[in-house]
Backbone as CSV, one residue per row, in Angstrom:
resi,resn,N_x,N_y,N_z,CA_x,CA_y,CA_z,C_x,C_y,C_z
1,UNK,0.853,-1.207,0.000,0.000,0.000,0.000,0.879,1.243,0.000
2,UNK,0.558,2.188,-0.874,1.367,3.394,-1.023,1.192,4.327,0.178
3,UNK,2.323,4.874,0.646,2.297,5.836,1.748,1.826,7.194,1.230
4,UNK,0.915,7.819,1.948,0.491,9.173,1.617,1.302,10.135,2.481
5,UNK,2.210,10.859,1.860,3.066,11.796,2.594,2.311,13.104,2.836
6,UNK,2.295,13.539,4.079,1.593,14.765,4.431,2.532,15.970,4.332
7,UNK,1.939,17.132,4.049,2.679,18.388,3.956,2.379,19.262,5.161
8,UNK,3.428,19.611,5.908,3.311,20.585,6.990,4.079,21.829,6.576
9,UNK,3.419,22.957,6.565,4.027,24.207,6.101,4.639,24.958,7.275
10,UNK,5.919,25.267,7.165,6.633,26.018,8.189,6.429,27.518,7.943
11,UNK,5.910,28.213,8.937,5.555,29.635,8.790,6.595,30.588,9.360
12,UNK,7.776,30.105,9.671,8.791,30.981,10.258,9.095,32.203,9.395
13,UNK,9.217,31.999,8.081,9.602,33.111,7.212,8.484,34.138,7.070
14,UNK,7.244,33.721,7.229,6.142,34.683,7.272,6.299,35.575,8.494
15,UNK,6.603,34.963,9.636,6.794,35.739,10.865,8.030,36.623,10.784
16,UNK,9.088,36.131,10.132,10.306,36.933,9.986,10.012,38.223,9.233
17,UNK,9.252,38.140,8.154,8.881,39.333,7.397,7.977,40.233,8.226
18,UNK,7.031,39.663,8.929,6.126,40.436,9.780,6.891,41.247,10.814
19,UNK,7.960,40.645,11.351,8.696,41.291,12.430,9.561,42.464,11.966
20,UNK,9.713,42.631,10.659,10.500,43.757,10.160,9.797,45.091,10.358
21,UNK,8.476,45.045,10.487,7.682,46.252,10.731,6.680,45.961,11.828
22,UNK,6.380,46.918,12.651,5.456,46.697,13.760,4.030,47.059,13.364
23,UNK,3.563,46.469,12.251,2.202,46.774,11.782,1.384,45.502,11.566
24,UNK,1.946,44.344,11.925,1.157,43.116,11.948,0.953,42.411,10.634
25,UNK,1.667,42.805,9.577,1.534,42.100,8.304,2.916,41.698,7.796
26,UNK,2.963,40.546,7.129,1.887,39.579,6.904,1.436,38.905,8.189
27,UNK,0.197,38.476,8.204,-0.420,37.886,9.391,-0.153,36.388,9.412
28,UNK,0.474,35.911,10.470,0.825,34.488,10.569,-0.428,33.616,10.601
29,UNK,-1.437,34.027,11.346,-2.664,33.241,11.418,-3.375,33.189,10.068
30,UNK,-3.382,34.319,9.365,-4.011,34.337,8.042,-3.270,33.415,7.085
31,UNK,-1.943,33.417,7.166,-1.151,32.517,6.327,-1.473,31.062,6.642
32,UNK,-1.611,30.742,7.920,-1.956,29.378,8.313,-3.310,28.971,7.741
33,UNK,-4.270,29.884,7.788,-5.599,29.571,7.244,-5.525,29.276,5.748
34,UNK,-4.763,30.092,5.011,-4.628,29.866,3.570,-3.999,28.497,3.311
35,UNK,-2.986,28.163,4.076,-2.325,26.865,3.895,-3.304,25.722,4.078
36,UNK,-4.064,25.759,5.164,-4.997,24.677,5.453,-6.115,24.633,4.417
37,UNK,-6.642,25.798,4.057,-7.711,25.844,3.052,-7.226,25.375,1.683
38,UNK,-5.905,25.486,1.441,-5.336,25.070,0.156,-4.948,23.597,0.147
39,UNK,-5.105,22.916,1.288,-4.877,21.479,1.312,-3.727,20.998,2.168
40,UNK,-2.941,21.908,2.767,-1.852,21.471,3.643,-2.424,20.684,4.816
41,UNK,-1.673,19.683,5.252,-2.150,18.817,6.322,-1.822,19.347,7.711
42,UNK,-0.864,20.255,7.787,-0.476,20.749,9.098,0.364,22.005,9.008
43,UNK,0.668,22.550,10.172,1.462,23.775,10.293,2.644,23.497,11.217
44,UNK,3.814,23.995,10.811,5.030,23.875,11.602,5.532,25.255,11.994
45,UNK,6.024,25.372,13.219,6.729,26.585,13.645,7.954,26.165,14.445
46,UNK,8.957,27.035,14.438,10.195,26.777,15.182,10.522,28.031,15.989
47,UNK,9.903,28.184,17.153,10.191,29.368,17.972,11.604,29.303,18.540
48,UNK,12.322,30.425,18.442,13.674,30.487,18.996,13.711,31.487,20.153
49,UNK,14.733,31.395,20.997,14.759,32.248,22.193,14.670,33.740,21.901
50,UNK,15.284,34.192,20.781,15.271,35.627,20.488,14.002,36.082,19.767
51,UNK,13.094,35.148,19.470,11.836,35.448,18.782,12.055,36.256,17.508
52,UNK,13.113,35.932,16.785,13.393,36.686,15.560,12.366,36.400,14.460
53,UNK,11.620,35.343,14.612,10.506,35.103,13.679,9.272,34.695,14.483
54,UNK,9.014,33.421,14.667,7.842,33.000,15.440,7.995,33.386,16.907
55,UNK,6.938,33.977,17.445,6.919,34.388,18.846,6.051,33.419,19.660
56,UNK,6.259,33.433,20.956,5.443,32.577,21.825,3.961,32.904,21.668
57,UNK,3.637,34.166,21.467,2.231,34.543,21.276,1.665,33.953,19.987
58,UNK,2.501,33.855,18.937,2.056,33.217,17.697,1.682,31.763,17.948
59,UNK,2.515,31.079,18.735,2.273,29.664,19.020,0.935,29.488,19.721
60,UNK,0.660,30.304,20.710,-0.600,30.211,21.446,-1.787,30.496,20.534
61,UNK,-1.671,31.511,19.682,-2.773,31.869,18.794,-3.009,30.787,17.739
62,UNK,-1.932,30.208,17.237,-2.083,29.130,16.259,-2.758,27.915,16.889
63,UNK,-2.374,27.584,18.114,-3.006,26.450,18.796,-4.508,26.655,18.897
64,UNK,-4.918,27.874,19.239,-6.331,28.171,19.359,-7.064,28.126,18.036
65,UNK,-6.384,28.520,16.967,-7.016,28.572,15.660,-7.045,27.226,14.951
66,UNK,-5.993,26.418,15.103,-5.860,25.189,14.326,-6.798,24.080,14.780
67,UNK,-7.172,24.090,16.043,-8.069,23.042,16.507,-7.451,21.667,16.345
68,UNK,-8.099,20.797,15.562,-7.619,19.428,15.384,-6.611,19.288,14.245
69,UNK,-6.314,20.387,13.534,-5.299,20.343,12.483,-3.939,20.074,13.118
70,UNK,-3.118,19.250,12.467,-1.824,18.900,13.047,-0.950,20.140,13.243
71,UNK,-0.399,20.248,14.437,0.468,21.364,14.801,1.808,20.774,15.231
72,UNK,2.863,21.161,14.531,4.205,20.654,14.782,5.074,21.804,15.293
73,UNK,5.584,21.670,16.506,6.482,22.677,17.054,7.885,22.102,17.109
74,UNK,8.830,22.812,16.484,10.223,22.399,16.450,11.038,23.228,17.441
75,UNK,12.157,22.667,17.863,13.070,23.448,18.685,13.938,22.573,19.559
76,UNK,14.824,23.241,20.274,15.779,22.552,21.130,15.253,22.512,22.568
77,UNK,14.900,21.324,23.064,14.337,21.244,24.417,15.372,21.454,25.512
78,UNK,16.662,21.496,25.133,17.713,21.736,26.115,17.914,23.226,26.367
79,UNK,17.237,24.064,25.577,17.214,25.499,25.830,15.976,25.832,26.664
80,UNK,16.075,26.805,27.540,15.048,27.025,28.550,13.697,27.446,27.986
81,UNK,13.673,28.031,26.778,12.426,28.613,26.291,11.433,27.584,25.775
82,UNK,11.887,26.418,25.296,11.010,25.546,24.515,10.066,24.697,25.360
83,UNK,10.578,24.022,26.377,9.718,23.111,27.130,8.503,23.811,27.746
84,UNK,8.624,25.044,28.282,7.406,25.706,28.774,6.351,25.895,27.677
85,UNK,6.798,26.183,26.459,5.847,26.317,25.350,5.178,24.985,25.059
86,UNK,5.960,23.921,24.981,5.406,22.604,24.675,4.464,22.131,25.775
87,UNK,4.806,22.400,27.017,3.935,21.989,28.131,2.596,22.724,28.077
88,UNK,2.634,23.986,27.684,1.421,24.796,27.643,0.551,24.464,26.431
89,UNK,1.183,24.292,25.290,0.451,24.162,24.031,0.080,22.715,23.722
90,UNK,0.929,21.768,24.114,0.700,20.344,23.840,0.413,20.104,22.351
91,UNK,1.376,20.387,21.484,1.145,20.232,20.044,0.969,18.768,19.656
92,UNK,0.462,18.557,18.471,0.333,17.197,17.950,1.690,16.516,17.928
93,UNK,2.685,17.266,17.464,4.030,16.716,17.327,5.059,17.713,17.845
94,UNK,6.019,17.203,18.588,7.174,17.997,19.019,8.388,17.441,18.301
95,UNK,8.990,18.265,17.440,10.193,17.853,16.723,11.393,18.478,17.418
96,UNK,12.205,17.641,18.017,13.320,18.117,18.831,14.556,18.264,17.952
97,UNK,15.106,19.489,17.947,16.173,19.870,17.027,17.352,20.427,17.826
98,UNK,18.586,19.995,17.544,19.735,20.450,18.337,20.355,21.749,17.832
99,UNK,19.518,22.767,17.645,20.051,24.024,17.124,20.578,24.896,18.246
100,UNK,21.540,25.730,17.891,22.101,26.707,18.804,21.388,28.045,18.575
101,UNK,21.196,28.869,19.612,20.509,30.153,19.417,21.142,31.043,18.358
102,UNK,22.446,30.890,18.123,23.131,31.744,17.158,22.987,31.255,15.720
103,UNK,22.489,30.047,15.535,22.381,29.508,14.177,21.300,30.221,13.381
104,UNK,21.569,30.448,12.097,20.546,31.020,11.219,19.448,30.007,10.958
105,UNK,19.829,28.743,10.865,18.873,27.663,10.646,19.500,26.366,11.136
106,UNK,18.696,25.340,11.271,19.209,24.056,11.738,20.171,23.487,10.695
107,UNK,21.289,22.910,11.155,22.256,22.421,10.179,22.879,21.071,10.543
108,UNK,22.267,20.340,11.494,22.742,19.000,11.811,21.731,18.323,12.722
109,UNK,21.834,16.988,12.771,20.968,16.234,13.650,21.604,16.006,15.014
110,UNK,20.874,15.291,15.878,21.334,15.040,17.238,22.528,14.098,17.283
111,UNK,23.427,14.350,18.216,24.463,13.413,18.601,23.923,12.671,19.818
112,UNK,23.296,11.542,19.601,22.599,10.857,20.676,23.545,10.201,21.673
113,UNK,24.761,9.892,21.247,25.715,9.349,22.203,26.078,10.391,23.256
114,UNK,25.973,11.668,22.900,26.286,12.750,23.830,25.055,13.227,24.596
115,UNK,23.906,13.301,23.904,22.739,13.977,24.466,21.621,13.055,24.935
116,UNK,21.801,11.747,24.805,20.720,10.813,25.138,20.227,10.974,26.572
117,UNK,21.146,11.090,27.512,20.768,11.157,28.922,19.899,12.381,29.204
118,UNK,20.196,13.496,28.545,19.415,14.712,28.754,18.049,14.630,28.049
119,UNK,18.035,13.971,26.903,16.809,13.928,26.107,15.783,12.931,26.644
120,UNK,16.244,11.842,27.213,15.341,10.760,27.594,14.169,11.235,28.466
121,UNK,14.412,11.952,29.588,13.269,12.362,30.416,12.359,13.379,29.730
122,UNK,12.918,14.200,28.848,12.102,15.188,28.138,11.194,14.497,27.119
123,UNK,11.723,13.500,26.435,10.904,12.727,25.497,9.769,12.040,26.243
124,UNK,10.073,11.447,27.380,9.051,10.779,28.174,7.980,11.756,28.627
125,UNK,8.397,12.948,29.076,7.421,13.949,29.516,6.513,14.370,28.371
126,UNK,7.105,14.608,27.199,6.304,15.044,26.049,5.300,13.979,25.632
127,UNK,5.689,12.725,25.698,4.752,11.648,25.358,3.620,11.578,26.379
128,UNK,3.941,11.825,27.639,2.898,11.839,28.665,1.932,13.005,28.467
129,UNK,2.418,14.090,27.846,1.550,15.227,27.528,0.662,14.956,26.311
130,UNK,0.940,13.847,25.622,0.144,13.487,24.445,0.758,13.894,23.132
131,UNK,2.020,14.344,23.143,2.695,14.754,21.916,3.360,13.558,21.242
132,UNK,3.296,13.509,19.933,4.162,12.611,19.179,5.545,13.250,19.143
133,UNK,6.587,12.480,19.393,7.934,13.039,19.481,8.775,12.576,18.299
134,UNK,9.366,13.548,17.611,10.245,13.276,16.476,11.612,13.880,16.755
135,UNK,12.665,13.134,16.452,14.032,13.615,16.627,14.630,13.980,15.278
136,UNK,15.209,15.167,15.191,15.857,15.647,13.971,17.211,14.950,13.856
137,UNK,17.396,14.147,12.812,18.560,13.279,12.724,19.214,13.324,11.349
138,UNK,20.531,13.183,11.347,21.257,13.008,10.091,20.952,11.618,9.537
139,UNK,21.212,11.455,8.247,20.939,10.180,7.587,22.059,9.186,7.881
140,UNK,22.046,8.676,9.112,23.028,7.691,9.560,22.248,6.507,10.125
141,UNK,22.239,5.414,9.408,21.400,4.275,9.768,21.704,3.754,11.163
142,UNK,22.968,3.783,11.548,23.371,3.214,12.832,22.766,3.947,14.019
143,UNK,22.300,5.184,13.827,21.768,5.977,14.933,20.292,5.707,15.222
144,UNK,19.636,4.940,14.370,18.202,4.739,14.529,17.867,3.890,15.758
145,UNK,18.709,2.940,16.075,18.439,2.085,17.238,18.382,2.895,18.521
146,UNK,19.336,3.793,18.724,19.345,4.604,19.934,18.172,5.576,19.962
147,UNK,17.800,6.112,18.802,16.633,7.006,18.744,15.383,6.269,19.218
148,UNK,15.248,5.019,18.800,14.098,4.222,19.226,14.169,3.898,20.708
149,UNK,15.355,3.586,21.187,15.522,3.248,22.606,15.199,4.422,23.516
150,UNK,15.369,5.640,23.014,15.057,6.834,23.809,13.554,7.067,23.929
151,UNK,12.783,6.371,23.106,11.336,6.511,23.178,10.727,7.398,22.117
152,UNK,11.527,7.871,21.153,10.985,8.696,20.076,9.981,7.891,19.245
153,UNK,8.992,8.592,18.708,8.020,7.962,17.815,8.491,8.020,16.364
154,UNK,9.155,9.115,16.036,9.612,9.333,14.657,11.003,9.946,14.661
155,UNK,11.630,9.924,13.503,12.800,10.750,13.249,12.492,11.616,12.035
156,UNK,12.990,12.842,12.055,12.927,13.691,10.864,14.322,13.728,10.261
157,UNK,14.445,13.216,9.051,15.741,13.182,8.390,16.108,14.581,7.901
158,UNK,17.320,15.004,8.246,17.855,16.301,7.834,18.281,16.188,6.373
159,UNK,17.572,16.901,5.484,17.717,16.672,4.045,18.552,17.712,3.308
160,UNK,19.193,18.642,4.026,20.031,19.617,3.319,21.157,18.956,2.522
161,UNK,21.847,17.925,3.057,22.880,17.273,2.237,22.326,16.695,0.938
162,UNK,21.119,16.138,1.001,20.486,15.639,-0.231,20.182,16.791,-1.177
163,UNK,19.660,17.902,-0.659,19.317,19.043,-1.509,20.564,19.590,-2.209
164,UNK,21.668,19.648,-1.488,22.923,20.097,-2.090,23.369,19.141,-3.183
165,UNK,23.288,17.848,-2.903,23.662,16.849,-3.911,22.763,16.951,-5.140
166,UNK,21.497,17.238,-4.924,20.564,17.357,-6.050,20.958,18.532,-6.946
167,UNK,21.318,19.655,-6.338,21.738,20.816,-7.131,22.993,20.506,-7.942
168,UNK,23.831,19.639,-7.421,25.098,19.298,-8.072,24.986,18.097,-9.000
169,UNK,23.782,17.573,-9.141,23.588,16.404,-9.994,24.184,15.135,-9.415
170,UNK,24.228,15.043,-8.074,24.870,13.904,-7.421,23.910,13.150,-6.495
171,UNK,22.639,13.084,-6.874,21.682,12.412,-5.996,21.997,10.933,-5.817
172,UNK,22.583,10.311,-6.825,22.922,8.892,-6.718,23.944,8.642,-5.611
173,UNK,24.721,9.663,-5.266,25.693,9.529,-4.190,25.073,9.779,-2.817
174,UNK,23.995,10.549,-2.783,23.390,10.959,-1.518,22.233,10.069,-1.084
175,UNK,21.384,9.672,-2.009,20.156,8.962,-1.651,20.380,7.632,-0.927
176,UNK,21.415,6.855,-1.250,21.574,5.577,-0.536,21.645,5.715,0.982
177,UNK,22.262,6.780,1.492,22.313,6.985,2.942,20.914,7.175,3.516
178,UNK,20.072,7.907,2.797,18.706,8.141,3.263,17.872,6.869,3.172
179,UNK,18.070,6.115,2.125,17.331,4.860,1.978,17.703,3.887,3.087
180,UNK,18.996,3.746,3.349,19.437,2.838,4.413,18.923,3.298,5.775
181,UNK,18.922,4.611,6.004,18.450,5.128,7.283,16.946,4.904,7.439
182,UNK,16.200,5.106,6.366,14.756,4.863,6.403,14.458,3.397,6.699
183,UNK,15.198,2.520,6.091,14.996,1.086,6.330,15.369,0.710,7.754
184,UNK,16.450,1.304,8.265,16.860,1.039,9.639,15.826,1.558,10.630
185,UNK,15.251,2.723,10.344,14.217,3.284,11.212,13.011,2.353,11.280
186,UNK,12.596,1.863,10.144,11.449,0.958,10.111,11.725,-0.309,10.910
187,UNK,12.928,-0.818,10.817,13.284,-2.061,11.508,13.172,-1.937,13.025
188,UNK,13.423,-0.723,13.549,13.353,-0.543,15.007,12.044,0.119,15.441
189,UNK,11.081,0.235,14.531,9.761,0.722,14.887,9.569,2.220,14.849
190,UNK,10.491,2.938,14.226,10.362,4.388,14.103,9.639,4.767,12.822
191,UNK,8.775,5.769,12.910,8.176,6.352,11.718,9.091,7.463,11.207
192,UNK,8.784,7.956,9.991,9.759,8.797,9.292,9.146,10.095,8.786
193,UNK,9.815,11.210,9.106,9.556,12.520,8.523,10.817,12.983,7.803
194,UNK,10.722,14.075,7.071,11.894,14.631,6.403,11.725,16.133,6.259
195,UNK,12.859,16.849,6.269,12.767,18.284,6.083,14.104,18.983,6.067
196,UNK,14.145,20.072,5.391,15.223,21.052,5.264,15.689,21.124,3.809
197,UNK,15.418,22.278,3.213,15.812,22.593,1.837,15.135,21.716,0.785
198,UNK,14.050,21.063,1.146,13.250,20.372,0.127,12.481,21.419,-0.669
199,UNK,12.359,21.179,-1.966,11.670,22.133,-2.833,10.970,21.400,-3.976
200,UNK,10.359,22.146,-4.874,9.595,21.527,-5.962,10.463,20.678,-6.874
201,UNK,11.731,21.042,-7.008,12.603,20.323,-7.918,13.117,19.010,-7.319
202,UNK,13.426,19.018,-6.019,14.073,17.825,-5.448,13.144,16.920,-4.650
203,UNK,11.965,17.409,-4.295,11.061,16.644,-3.437,10.543,15.355,-4.077
204,UNK,10.057,15.382,-5.323,9.508,14.137,-5.889,10.523,13.006,-5.967
205,UNK,11.754,13.328,-6.338,12.766,12.280,-6.442,13.087,11.697,-5.065
206,UNK,13.137,12.551,-4.064,13.416,12.075,-2.713,12.325,11.110,-2.252
207,UNK,11.067,11.490,-2.435,9.969,10.651,-1.975,9.849,9.370,-2.780
208,UNK,10.239,9.425,-4.046,10.208,8.219,-4.865,11.253,7.211,-4.415
209,UNK,12.366,7.720,-3.878,13.482,6.836,-3.530,13.454,6.375,-2.079
210,UNK,13.056,7.243,-1.179,13.160,6.958,0.259,11.824,6.418,0.755
211,UNK,11.791,5.200,1.249,10.517,4.570,1.608,9.949,5.067,2.937
212,UNK,8.630,5.216,2.967,7.928,5.405,4.223,7.904,6.795,4.809
213,UNK,8.156,7.839,4.005,8.137,9.203,4.553,6.682,9.628,4.782
214,UNK,6.324,9.831,6.029,4.943,10.167,6.371,4.658,11.657,6.291
215,UNK,5.692,12.484,6.476,5.456,13.932,6.515,6.707,14.674,6.094
216,UNK,6.525,15.732,5.322,7.615,16.651,5.017,7.240,18.018,5.566
217,UNK,8.211,18.677,6.161,8.029,20.026,6.689,8.808,20.975,5.789
218,UNK,8.102,21.917,5.166,8.729,22.791,4.173,8.331,24.239,4.446
219,UNK,9.328,25.112,4.503,9.054,26.516,4.763,9.718,27.446,3.783
220,UNK,11.044,27.550,3.838,11.757,28.559,3.066,11.429,28.492,1.582
221,UNK,11.547,27.317,0.981,11.313,27.204,-0.460,9.858,27.469,-0.811
222,UNK,8.940,26.991,0.020,7.515,27.206,-0.270,7.163,28.678,-0.205
223,UNK,7.701,29.377,0.785,7.426,30.813,0.898,8.036,31.559,-0.298
224,UNK,9.230,31.144,-0.724,9.849,31.771,-1.899,9.006,31.538,-3.140
225,UNK,8.492,30.329,-3.318,7.624,30.044,-4.461,6.329,30.842,-4.377
226,UNK,5.843,31.056,-3.147,4.596,31.808,-2.977,4.730,33.246,-3.466
227,UNK,5.937,33.801,-3.435,6.137,35.160,-3.941,5.880,35.235,-5.440
228,UNK,6.013,34.104,-6.117,5.818,34.078,-7.570,4.452,33.534,-7.976
229,UNK,3.979,32.503,-7.282,2.737,31.859,-7.729,1.620,31.958,-6.697
230,UNK,1.836,32.745,-5.640,0.817,32.922,-4.621,0.864,31.819,-3.577
231,UNK,0.368,32.122,-2.387,0.440,31.174,-1.281,-0.375,29.922,-1.570
232,UNK,-1.598,30.117,-2.016,-2.456,28.983,-2.345,-1.827,28.152,-3.459
233,UNK,-1.324,28.812,-4.487,-0.702,28.109,-5.602,0.526,27.333,-5.176
234,UNK,1.298,27.895,-4.246,2.505,27.215,-3.784,2.163,25.958,-3.002
235,UNK,1.188,26.055,-2.108,0.784,24.866,-1.346,0.312,23.771,-2.291
236,UNK,-0.502,24.133,-3.263,-1.024,23.130,-4.198,0.089,22.558,-5.068
237,UNK,1.075,23.379,-5.413,2.201,22.879,-6.195,2.985,21.832,-5.419
238,UNK,3.163,22.063,-4.125,3.885,21.086,-3.306,3.070,19.811,-3.109
239,UNK,1.772,19.942,-2.992,0.930,18.751,-2.900,1.007,17.939,-4.190
240,UNK,1.087,18.626,-5.321,1.252,17.943,-6.606,2.595,17.246,-6.671
241,UNK,3.639,17.923,-6.204,4.976,17.328,-6.208,5.017,16.078,-5.325
242,UNK,4.354,16.136,-4.185,4.302,14.981,-3.297,3.580,13.822,-3.967
243,UNK,2.488,14.125,-4.647,1.696,13.071,-5.282,2.426,12.419,-6.442
244,UNK,3.271,13.182,-7.109,3.983,12.657,-8.276,4.972,11.560,-7.909
245,UNK,5.859,11.855,-6.948,6.889,10.901,-6.526,7.609,10.286,-7.732
246,UNK,8.060,11.125,-8.639,8.710,10.635,-9.843,9.877,11.522,-10.217
247,UNK,10.908,10.949,-10.797,12.075,11.709,-11.206,11.785,12.611,-12.405
248,UNK,10.653,12.374,-13.070,10.340,13.135,-14.271,9.487,14.356,-13.977
249,UNK,9.180,14.616,-12.715,8.331,15.748,-12.364,9.012,17.064,-12.706
250,UNK,8.220,17.968,-13.280,8.689,19.329,-13.528,7.827,20.296,-12.746
251,UNK,8.396,21.296,-12.082,7.598,22.240,-11.309,6.671,23.055,-12.188
252,UNK,5.660,23.624,-11.574,4.710,24.449,-12.318,5.424,25.649,-12.929
253,UNK,5.017,26.024,-14.123,5.634,27.167,-14.783,5.187,28.465,-14.118
254,UNK,6.123,29.358,-13.940,5.802,30.684,-13.404,5.344,31.603,-14.524
255,UNK,4.471,32.504,-14.154,4.052,33.513,-15.137,5.149,34.558,-15.275
256,UNK,5.460,34.926,-16.521,6.485,35.941,-16.747,5.894,37.330,-16.618
């Protein structure tokens, strides 16, 4: 039976633009509504301590607005700001990411041999709150066993290395690591997400090759495409790309 991969839209870049001016536009909640009305399955946010994009107030307002729609909150639970948000909001999914406050964006997965002891009680607490827990991980098959032993429900594969390989025409060198990691995750009972630098050009090939991806979280590229084809059009384009799952997929043509 074919896996139906869900699309969760990351709204960080909408909030980043909003924060450049103190006039409330673009509206994060309005963007979320457009995404859901256009067919997206969920919304992702990654609040950081400096609130340079998503703010704690955005998270609370989104929780109230989304209702039963899947809400995915990303962040580093070892930083003081995140766990209070997760305890209060109780999102559908908590994606734990080992980012540093100074990072522009996430750029690596967890080192579980170093951080397992700190993560274990936090994962347990989040599961008791009713959250599905996903760990942001590099495509290293050997790390899946420890991720499962910690109690995670899913792993989100960090896909920037694949995206770089795709731009360089070297997907054949990159995809085997993701395939092996996906297979290893399944063997130990972990479900699979993926995210980071996925776009209309590289997403179908990734999903065609890597088995069992249940959800992709996409923000930067989707927001960039929305500047050209509109927010609704961008969401639908990504849903089309997900449905294709073929190396022959071509993105929608932009109007000149």
